[in-house]
N, C-alpha and C positions, 0 to 999 in steps of 0.2 A: 839795255836801253831801248833796243829796237822792239822787244816784246812789250815793254810798257807803252811805247807809241802805238802799237797795234791794239792793245787793250783800250787805250784812251780813244782810239778811233772807233772801235766797236761800241764802246759805251756811248759815244756821241751819236752814232747811227741809231742805236737802240732808243736813245732818248728822243730823237726826232720821230722815230716810228711810233713810240708811245704817245708823243705829243699829238701826232696825227690821229691816233686812235681816240684820244680824249676829245679832240676838236670834233671829229666825226660823231662821236657819241653824244656830245652836247647838241649838235645840229639835229641829229635824229630824234633826240629827246624833245627838242622844241617842236619839231614837225609832228611828232606823235602826240604831243600835248594838244595840238590844234586839230587832232583827228584827221589829218590829211591822208593817212593810210587806211582809215577805217573801212571804206568800201572795198578796198582790195583785200583787207583782212576778212571781211564777210565772205568774199568769193572763195578764199582759201579755206575758211571754216566749212562752207557748204560742200566743197570738193572733198574735204576730209570726212565730213559726216556721211557723204554718199558712199565712201569706201570703207566705212565701219560696218560691222555686222548689224543687221536690223534688230532693234530691241524687241523683246518678247511682247506679244499682244495679250493683254489681260482678257480673260474670258468673262470678266464681270462687266465689261463695257459694251453697250449696245447703242447704236445711233438709230433713232426712229425718225425717218425722213419724210417731210412733206415734199414729195418728189413730183416729177412730171406726170407719172401715171396717176398720182393722187389728185393733182390739180385737174387733169383731164376728166377724171371721174366726178369730182366734187365741185368743180368750178373755180373761178379766179380766187386767189388768196388775197386778203385774209378771209377765213371762213367764220361762220357763226360759231360762237364759243361753246355751244352745247355739243358740237361735234368733238371738240377736244375733251370736253367733260366726259363724254361717253367713252372716249379712248382711255382716259384715266381709270374709269371704272373697270374697263376690260383688263387693263394692266394689273389692277389689283387682283382680278380673278386668276391671271396667269402667274401670280406671285412675284412680280417685279419688285425689287428691293427699294429703288429710289427713282423718282422721276425728276429730271432737271430740265427746265424750260429755257431754251435759248430763243425765247420769244418774249417781247416786251408787251405787257398788258397795262399800259399807262392810262388809257382813256376808256370811259364806259362804252359799252356796245349797245346796239338796239335790241329791243325785246324780240323774241321769236315766237312762233306758233307752238303751242304745247303739243306733245306727241299724240295725245288722245283728243285733240281739238274736234275732229270730225264727229266722233262718238258723242262728245259732250254737247256739241252744237245740235246734233240730231235730237238728242234727248231733250234739250231745252226747247227746241222748236215744237216737239210733240206736246210737251207740257203746256206751252203757250197756246198752241192750236186748240187743245182740249179746253183750256180756260175760256178762250174767246168764243169757241163754238157753244159752250154751255151758256155763256152770257147772252149770245144771240138767240139761242133757243128760249131762254127765259124771257127775253124781250118779246119774241114772237108770240109766246103763250100768255103774255101779261093780260091782254083784254079778256081772255077766257078765264083767267083766275080772279076776275072781278075788279081789276084795277081800272078806275075811270079813264076815259079817253083823254081828258084834260091833264091827267098826271103822267101820261106815258112819256112825255119829253123829260120830266124830272127823273122818271124811273130809268130812262135810257142814259141820261147824264150820270146817274149814280153808278150804273153798270160800267160805263166807260172809265170813270174815275177810280172805281174800286176794283175792277177786274182787268180791263183791257190795258190801261196805262201801266199798272203794276206788272202785268205780264211782259210787256215790251221793255220795261225798265229792268226786269229780271234778266232778259236776254242781253241788254246792254252791259249790265254788271258782269254777266258771265263772260262776255267778250274780253273785258279787262282783267278779270280775276282767274278764270278757268281756261280760256282759250289762248291767252298770251302768257309767255313765260319770260321771266327775267333771266337771261342767259348768263349774266355775270354772277347772279346768285346761285344758279345751277352749277356753274363752273366752280364757284367757291365751295359748294357742298361736295362736289366731286373731288376737289383737292383734299378736303378733310377725309372724305371716304377712302381715298387712296392711302393717305397717311403721310408718307415720307416724301413730300414734294417740295421742290425748291424753285422760287421765282427770281426775277431779275431786279436789280437796282442799277440804273444808269448813273455813273458818277461823273458824267459831264454836265455842264450847265446847259440844260435844254430850254430854259426860259419858262418853265412851268412854275406856277405859284406853289410854294411848298405847303404840303399838308402837315402842319406841325404835329398834330396829334398822331397821325399815322407814322411820321418819322420817329417820334418819341417811342411809339410802340415797337417799331423795328429795332431801334437802338437798344432798348431795354431787353427785348426778348431774343433777338437774333444775333446782334453783334457780339464779337468775342470780347470777354472781359478778363480773360486770363493771359493776355499778351504782355510780355515783359520786354520793354524797349527803353532801357535807361538812358541811352544816348540819342534818342529820337531819330534813329536811322530811317524809320518808316516815313515819318513826316518829311524828312529831307528828300527821300526818294520820290514820294508823292509830288512834292513841289517840282522836282526835276521833270517828272512825267508831264505835269501840267504845262510846263514851259516848252518842253521839247516835242511832246506828242499832241497836245490839245491846241497848240498854235494860238494861245491867248484866249481861247473860249472859256477856260476856267473850269474848276471842279464844281460839282453839284451833287445832288442826292435826290434822284427821281425814281421812286419805287413803283411797283405795280399797284393796282387799285387796292384800297384798304379792305374791301369785301373779299378779295382774293388773298391778300397778305395774311389776314386774320385766320385763314383756314389752312395756310401752308405750314411747312415745318422748317423753313429756312429761306434765306436769300443770298444772292451773290452778285457781284458786278460783272458785267459781260464785256466791258471795254478791253479790247486787245491792243497790244503795242506793235508798232511798225517801225523797223529800223529805217535809217535815212536812205536806204536803197530800195525801199518799198517791200521788204521781205519781213515776215513774222517769224522771229526766232526765239523770243523770250516773253515772259509774262510777269506782271506784278501780282503778287499773291495776297497782299493786304493793303487796305486803304483806311487811313485813320479818319474817323468821323467823330468830331467832338473829342471825347476822351476814350472812345472804344474803337474797335477795328472790324471793318467789313471784309469778308473773304471774297476771293474771286469765285465765279459762278460754280466751278467744280471743286475748288479748294474748300468751300464751306461744307458740302456734303462729305468730302474726304475727311475733314477734321471731325465731323460727327461720327464717321465710320471708325477712325482710329482712336478717337476720344482721348487726346493727351491731357495730362494734368495741367501743363503749362506750355505756352508758346514763347520761346525765348529768341529774340532777334539780336544777332551779332552783326559785325560789320559786313561780313561776306557769307553769312549763313543764317538759317532759320532752324531752330531745334524744337522738335515736338517731344517734349519731355514725358517719359513714361507712357508712350503710346501703346495701344493695343493692336498687335498685328498677328492675326491668326491665333488668337488666344494667348499670345506671349507679350509680356510687357518689355518695351525697349525704347531707347531714344532714337528718333529719326532726324538725321541732320541733312537739311536741304541746302546745297551750295547755291549761292547767289552771285551775280556778276557785280561789277563795280557800282552799278546803279540800283542794286537791290532786286534784280529780276532773276527768276529761275529760267535757265535755258531749257527749251523744250527738246527732248530727245525724240525726234520725229520718226514715225513709221514711214518707211520708204514708199509704200504703195498708195495709190489714190484711195479716197474714202471708201468707195464701194467695194474695194478689193482688200480692205484691211480688217477693221473691226467688224464684229457681228452687226448686221444691218437688217432693219425691218421697215418696209414701206408702211406708212401709216394707213394707206388704203386697205391693206390686208387686215388690219385691226378693225377698221370701220366696216369692212365687208362682213365681219363676224356678226355685227349688229344687224346688217341688212339680211344676212342669211337667217338669222334668228327670227327676224320679223317675217320672212317668207315662211318659215316653219310654223309660226303662229297662225298665219293666214291659211295655210294648207290644212292645219289641224281643225280650224273652225269650218273650213269648207267641207271636210270629211264629216263633221258633226251634222251637217245639213242633209246628208244622205241617210234618212231615217228608214232604213230597211229592216223588216221584221221577219221572223220565221213563220211557220204555219199557224203557230199559236199566238201570233201577234206580239211576240216578245222581241225586243231589239237584239240584233246580232251582237256577238261579244265585242266586236271592234268598236261599236258605238259607245258601249259602257267604258271601254278603256280610253277612247278618245275624250269622253266627258271627264274622266279622271285626270287626263293630261291637261285639259283646258283649265280645270279647277286648280291643279298644281301650278300651272304657269301664271294664272291670275294671282294666286297667293304670292308667288315670287315677285310679281310687279308691285303688289301692295306692300310687301316687306321692303322692297328696294326704295319705294317712295318714302316709307316710314323711316328707314335708316338715313336717307338723304336729309329728310326734314330734321333729323336729330343733329346734323352737322352745323352747329351754331358758332363754331370757331373756338378760339382759345383766348384766355385773358392775357394780360401783359406779362404775367409770370410763366406763361406756357401751360397753365391749367386748363383742361378742356371745360368749356361752358356746358355743353351737352354733346355727347358724342356716341360712338358705337363701341360696345364692349367686345372683347375677344369672343365671347360666347355668341353674341349676335352675328358677328362675321361668320363664325363656324356654322351657325344654323342657316344663314342665308346661302352660303356657298354649298352647304350640304343639300339644301332644297334644289339648287340649280343642278348639282351633280346627279341627284336622284331623278330629276325630271328628264335629263338627257339619257340617263341609264335606262329609265323606263321606256323612253321613246325608242331606244335601240331594241329593247326586248319586244316592244309592240311591233316593230317592223320585222323582227326575226320570226314572228309567229305565223307569218304568211296568211294573213286574213283573206287574201284574194281567193284562196281555195274555197273557204267557207262562203264567201260572197258569190263566187262563180256557181257553186252548187245550188245556192238559193236562187240565183237568176235562172238556172236551168229548170228548177221546180216551177218557178213563176211562168216560164214559157209553156211548160206542160199544162199549167192551169189556164192557158190562153190569155195570160196577162200581157199587156203591152209594156215591154221593158225598154224599148228603144235602144239608145246608146248608153244605157245606164252603166253597164259593166265597163265599157271602154272609158267612160268619163271618170268613174271611180278608180280604175286602174291607172289612169293618167295622174290622178292626184297622189296615189300611193307611190308611183314611180318618181314623181317630183319630190315628194317628202323624203323618200329614200336617198335620192341624189343630194338634196340639200343637207340632210343629216350627215351623210358621209363626208361631204365637203367641209361642213362645219367642224366635225370631229377632227379631220386631218389638219385643217388650218389652225384650230385651237391648240392641238398638240404641237404643231410646228412653232407657233408663236410662244407657247409655254416653254419649249426647249430653248428658245433664243433668249427670252426675257426673264426667266425665273432667276431670282436672286441677283439681278444685274442692276447696274446704274444705267438707266435709260435716258439718253440725252435727246431731247425732242427739238427739232428745228427745221427750217426751210432749206432744202437742198436742190430745189428745182433750178433748171437752167435760167429761169427768169429772175431768180433772186439776185439782189445786189449785196447780199451778206456773204461776200466772198473775199478772199485775199490770197496773196502769193506766199508760198513757203519755200524752203530750200529745195523741195522736190517737185512742187507743182506750181505752175504759173497762176492757175485759178483753183482755189481750194475752198470748199464750203467751211464757214466758220464753226459750224457744228463739229466738224472734224478737228478743228483747233482745240476745242474743249476736250474732245475725246483723247487727243494726244497729250494734253496737259495732265488729264486724269491718269492716263496710262504711265506717264513719267513718274507720277506720285505713287501709284499703286505698285509699280515694279521697283521703285527706288533705284532706277537705272539713271542716275543723275550725271550731268556733264559739268565738270569743274572749269571755271574760266578765271584766268589770272590777268592782271593788268599788264599793259605793254612794258612797264618799267622793269618787271621781273625778267622778261626775256632779254631786254636790252642789257640788264646787269649781268645776266649769265653769259651773253655773247661778249660783253666787254671783258669779263674775267677770263674767258677762253682766249680772247685775243691777246690779253696781257701775258697769260701763262705761255701761250705759243711763242710770243716774242721772246720771253725769258729763256725758253728751252732751245729755240733754233735761231735766235736773233744773230748769233755769231757764225752761223753756218753759211755755206755758199749760197749765192743768189738762186741757183737752181733748186737746191734743197729747200730753201725758204719758200719759194714759189710753189713747188709741188706739195710739200708737206702742209704748208699753210692752206692751200686750196682744198686738199683732202680733208683737213680738220674742219673747215667751215662747211663743207658738204655733209660731213658726218654729223655735225651739230644740227644742221637743218633737218636731216633725216631722223635724228633722235627726237626732235620736237614732234615730228609727224608720228613716230612710233609711240611716243608717250600718249598722244591723243587716241590712237587706234586701240592701244591696250588698256590704258588707265583712264580714258575719257577726260584727260586734262588738256585744256587748250590754252596755249600761249599765243598772243598775237605775233605773227612772224614776218609780216610784210616789212614794216619799218625796223623793228627791233632785231630781226634775224637776217632777212634777205637783204634789205637795203644796207643796213649797218655792216654786215659781213662782207658783202660784195664791194662796197665802197672802201671799207677798211682794207680789204685784201688788195684791191686795185691800187689804192694809195700806196701800200707797201711795195707792190710790184713796180709801180711807176717810180717811186723814190729810189728803189734799188737799181732800176734801169738807168735813172739819171746819174746816180753815183758811179755805176759801172761805166757808163759812157764817158763821164768826166775823167775817170781813172784811165780809161783807154786812150782818151785824147791826150792826157798828160804823158802817158807812156809813149804814144805815137810821136808827140812833139819832141820828147827826149831822144828817141831813136832816130828821128829825122836829122839829128845832128851828126849821125854816123852812117845812116843808110838812106837810100832814096825812098820817096813816098811810094813809088811803084813797087819796090821790093817789100816794104812794110805791108802794103795792102795785100800783096801776094801771100806773104807769110800769114797774115790774119785770115785770109780766105782759105788758104790751104796750108795749115801748119805742118801737115804730114809730108809736104813736098820738099822739105829741106834735105832729104837724103838720109833719113834715119838709119836705114839698113846699109848704106854705103853703095855707091855705083861708080863705074868707070865712065868718064865723060870727057869729051874734048873741050878744053877751056883755054883761055889765054891768061897767063899769070903775069902780074905787074908788081915788081918790087921797086921801092925807092928809099933813099936815105939822104942825109945831108953830108956832103963831102967835108972832112975836117971838123966834124961837129965837136970832137973832144977839145980841140984847140979853142973853138968858139965858146964852149961852155966854161972853159977855164978863165976866159977873159971877162966873163960876167962875175965880178966879185964886189966886195964891199967898197973898194976904192973907186971902181967904175961907177957905182951908184952915187958915191959922194961927189964925184967930179962932173956929174951930168945934172945940170939944173932941172931938167924935166922930171927927174926922179927924186930930187932932194925934198920936194914938198911932201912926199909920202913917207913919213917917218917909220911906218910899220913895214915898209917894203924891205925884203931881204934878197940876197943874190939868188938863192934857190927858187923863190917864188917868182922873181923876175924872169929867170930862165924858163920856168914852166909857162909863164904867160906868153913869152916870145914863141916857144915851141908850139903851144896850142894855137896861136894865131897862124903860124906857118902850116902846121898839120891840117888845120881847118881849111886853109886855102887850097892845099893840095887835094885833100879828100873831096872837096866840093867838085873838083873837075872829074874825079873818078866816078863819083855818084851821078853827076850829070850825064855821063856816058854809059849808064846802066852797069856800072861796076859795083862789086860787092867788097866792102872792107873786111878782110878776114881778121886782121889784128894789127895793133901798133906795137912795135918792139923798139922802145927808146925813141929815136928819131926816124925809125924805119916804118914804112907802110907796106903791108902785105895785102894784096887785093887780087880778085879774079873776075873774069868776064865769062858770061854764058852759064852761070850757075850762081845763085838759084834762079836768077832771071834769065829766061830763054832769050838768046840773042844770036841770030845767024851770022851777024857781022861782028863777032866778038873781037877778032884780031884788029879790025879797023877801029873799033871803039877804044881798044886799049892804046893803040898808036895815037889816036886823036887825043885821048886823055893825057898822054905823055907830052904832046906838043902844048896843050893847054896848061899843063902843070909848069912847063918852062916859062910860058908867058906870065902865069900867076907868080912864079918865082921872081921874075924881073920886076913886076909891079910891087911885090912885097919889099924887095930890096930898095927900090927907088923911094918908096913912101917912108920906110923906117929909117933909111940912111939920111934922108932929107930932114927928118924930124929928130935925128940924132938919138934914135931909140935902140939901135943895135951897134956894136963896135965894128962889125964888118959884114959884108954881104954873105948870104947863105946860098950855096950852090947844090942843086939836086942831082943825084945820080939815079938813073932809071934803068931797070932791066926788064925786058919783055920776052916771053916765049909762049908759043902755042903748041899744044899737044894733049895726049890723053893722060888723065890723072885720076886718082881716086878721091871722090868728094863724099863727105859723110859728117854726121854728128859725132863728135868725139868727147868723151868724158863721162863721169858717173851720172845717175839719173837726175840728181839735183843740180848739176852744173854741166851744161852742154856747150860745145863750141863747134859751129859749122866751119869746116876747114877743108884743105886739100893736101894731098900727099902724092909723092912720086918723083921720078927723075926729072920730068919736065918742069916741075916746081923748083927743084934744086938748080936746074940750068938757068932759070930766070933770075934766081938769087945770085948766081955766080956772074951773070951778065951785068947785073947792077954793080957788083963789086969791082969789076974791071974798068969802070968808067973813070 
């Protein structure tokens, strides 16, 4: 029976514990649904990410930065677009694989001055000057040629209309056609010349009037048509982004200029996502436009690179079906978060300390150095020094060949660029450059610089010096001729060496790479915060996105309800396993289990890159659930202790009970000799008294007749309990300890377990008070006719040394006293 009561009690406790767990789980679920823990989860995620090993950096990623050094050299940004065009042409030469522009070219730019404007203008002016001079000479000689004086005015007017006006009109036309250059057109030509270039589409509503024809061209040629999204997850995610990120601005479709788009090889949207704490951690990869899909800025070239047969969108993943990775066909599964974004696996270092980096000014300088080389070569051509036979020295001939070769290179470059007319809507080239033409062009350039190197290695200065010495012997005035030409040779040698070194360095960095071009200067506003950097250039964000894709080092993110469910199950199982154990075991084991569960979530992220939100679902739920259990068990324990205490207060003093609770070992477990005062008491003639309480007594006393269930034994026990209670109270009030009750007898001691220096006095005082209580008991019960006769107490008291100890087996102890002095107190009581 008792075992069943305990089981029922344990079941009740476990039920309430489980109920608390359910309630707490519901509260945490509601709070998590409102994203109240989201920012704290972000901080936990960032900390875990920082403690993970840094992902490998792809050697195929290069950031080309418009940095402080570039702006200092070239002036305030934005620059004329011909500068970027020349950079693209140079990237083609160093065999860069892909050029990705994190720069928006939405509006047309101003025309610029053509590179050969000064030469063209000089040539046109000379032609005009010659024509005008000839007309004036003809006019001056007109009278001599027989033209009448009266017709000279008409003759002059004809000369002005037919020669002078057309000559100056010719200059005006040249200013518009030959001296000015459409830099947008030139940039477009350079985009096609490079080949695999990607431009931007801004998918926010910027307020521009849509270019329907250009948008249709982009949609048909560049957007993905092989995306399978049966449940419209992408549309739903795009809508969520529009509401949460764009703050009501709305989605749009604003691409680069059509003259640029038509010559590029792809487009992508640049818009990055910011979490509600201002940090960039994730990115949307696809944007649905009409019935097709626009890729993110680096996702578009990545898709072109791996060339999957199909892009399949699931609820929490994106599958690139049958993708080409290093020559092998396989499916690439990209995990997505609850809103369809890929989590970026960030490189830990700042941009300039992570991926391969190339300042754009280094590429621009190659063009500047090349221009200097051309100038020096032409300067050397002007030194027309001959030998004794009036034949040019060999270096003049070689210089002339170099000039001819370089002019041929420029002509071919202009020809190739003029062939870059773009692509039709199906991606077919309208007029372009063949592989053979590329091969010939770059072969000419390589040959030119190889020949220039050979030219410099021939040490023509020796030949020149010898001829100068001969000229001096012939008494010819050579002045500083040798020093001047040597300075030109030294300059050419230096420029050539710098050019070759820089070209090789840039080639080593950019060859076969994805080159992401953007502004990284300190003045740029195109920056954002990442888990590792408070200010990080957005060019680096695209680099990290591409690195995550290329490395396939993805981070998996699960919703908060998964971690809450796991913790709920752990709590329920823990309760089932240890719910019936002691309070101490439940507290310790329960706490350890919850700490272990939290650590397991952290370990899972570190090893498997799987992140579960832990703030609400794990930390708050586990802590609150654990504390609720601890508090509940504490309340139950306190309640039980209070019940026990109140029960024992019927037999012992509060002071004694508190001393036992505070120091349970102090009861004398091992047994000690101690001076105490023993007090024995019993009821004189109790046998006679008990025999008088019988059935007839109850029947003859009206006070008991009303209770039909009352029996003689129960009445005797009631009277005895009242009596013993009154006697015991006086002993307890005087710091006495009730050892035991033997029938009507009370065995008690003073000075143990409660320390009491006046134990003998306390015992005597108790005896006096017991006699007073006896009198009050008799008067009250006799007057109410509750007892047949008065009860008289016999008391024996003795002080002396006795043995006090816990006596009995482990499961049943009794704190008692033994010895002659105890027996003497008993005998003294008996002789009263």
